[in-house]
N, C-alpha and C positions, 0 to 999 in steps of 0.2 A: 679204427672202425671194425676190424676183424674181432678184436677182443669183445667189443660191444655186441657183435652179432652172436658170438659164442655164449656170452652171459645171458642175452635174451633167449636163446635156444634152451639153455639149462633151466632158466626160470619157467619157461613154458612146459618143459618136460616135467618139472617138479609139480606144477599145477595140475597137469593131466594125470600124473601119478596119484596125487592126493585126491583128485576127483574120482579116479577109478577105486581107490581104497575106501572112500566114503560112500560110494553108491554101488555096492555089490548085489543088491537085491534084484530079483528077476522082474522083468517087465514084458508084457505082451504087446506086440505091434501087429496090427492087421493092415494088410495091403489091399485096400478097398476094391479096385476093379478086378482083382485076380482071386479074391477070396482065400488069401494066404495069411496065416497067422504065424509069426515068429515069436519064440520065447528065448530071450537072451538077457544077460545082465544089463542093467541100465547104463552102466559106463560104456559097455561095448556098443550099444545102440547109439548113445550120444557121440562118442568119439568116432565111431564109424561113419555116422552121418556127416560130421565135421570134415573128416578126411575125404569122404566122397565129393562133398562140395568143393573142397580145396582142389581136388584133381580136376573136376569139371571146369572150374574157373581157370585153372592153369592151361587146360587144353584150349579153351576159348581165347585166352590171352595169346597163346602161341599162334593159333590160327590167325588172330587178328594182326599180328606182326609179320606174317609171311610176305605180304607184298613189299614191306619195307626191307626185309632181308633179301628178297630177290633184286630189288633195286640197288641195294648195297653191293651185292655180288656183281651185278652188271657194271656199276661204276668202278668197282675194283679192277675189273677186267679192262675197262676203258683207260683208267690210270696206268695200268701196266703197259698197255699199247702206246700210250703217250709217252711214257718213259723210254720205251724202246726207241720211239721216233726221235726223242731229244737226243739220245745217245748216237743214233745214225747221223743226225744233223751235226752234232758236235764232231763226230769222227770225220765227216765230210768237210767241215770248216777247218779242222786241223790239217787235213790233207791239202786244201787249197791255200792254206796260210803261207806255205813255202813255194807256191807256184809263182814264177817270176811276173807273169802278166797280171794275175789277179791279186797280188800282195798290195797292201796299202801303201808301201813306200814307192812304188812305181806309178802310182796314179798321178795324173796331172793336177796341179793345184789351180783351183779356180779363183780368179781375183774378185769376183762378185757373186752374190747369191741371188737366185731368182726372186725370193720373197722380199729381198731388200729393195730391189728396183721397182716393185709393183706397189709400194706404199703410197 
């Protein structure tokens, strides 16, 4: 998959380079509400607009996933707390395992079970 990603990146860079070499003539762009006119090579205007749109889209996508990332961070903290609690309980169970009163071998054996008599 990584090789495919690199191959796709190289192909896109070659396409952008060929576009830039083919469109070197100057173009004038006027920004209407501000009465500003920019004169730049056509490839710079096209690729700059494409790159600006890519950055704006990435920013909106990143902002859109913030709530999911905060939730994931909270869940990771909860999981870490639960793992600590499990370790504490396992340690306590190991400590009580050797206790003479609480060990399973000293418990009295029942001859009947509650649920068997109530059927």
